Phi, psi and omega in degrees: 000137178249131178260147171272128182253126181236148174263131173289167177301319179298320180292322176298318178294324176299317179301315179296317180297316180295320177298311181300318180297313181296321179296314180297321178299318180289323177295326180280346182274144178289337179241036185300144178244105186286357174277341185299314181302317179293321178294324179295313179297320179294322177298320178296312181296321178295317181294319181297331178300332177302329183292343178298333182245335188219054182292333182285352179277353180273159184294136177288151175241119180072207185270343183281132176286353184256350177260122189218171177227144179246121177274129185239104180292141173201119182064221181274354178229239178153204186227166175227128176252124175267131182218163178235135173273105189283317179202193182290358182234343194229135172237131179242124175282121183266327182200154176225130181229153170284145183296340180267002175291161188312317183272012180227031172251000000 
């Protein structure tokens, strides 16, 4: 079975925020690598593609069997995508956070 994976508006905004944060961090660094922000967003998109075939293999969040999280490694840390399996065809990414953000350490 193949699921259609969609990003909510909030998740799209999260991607932009994470890109901007990584870009600013690299610009502020004396040895900044301006390829890192783009690679981070691509790593997130590549990982989310996994949900097209196996969303139920990810860890549950709370009591609902349909609300789950995908851990996305990147560098020494990574990201977490919270998603919901809406029906037999659709997965919606609700939020994306860096693992070091307040609610993910």
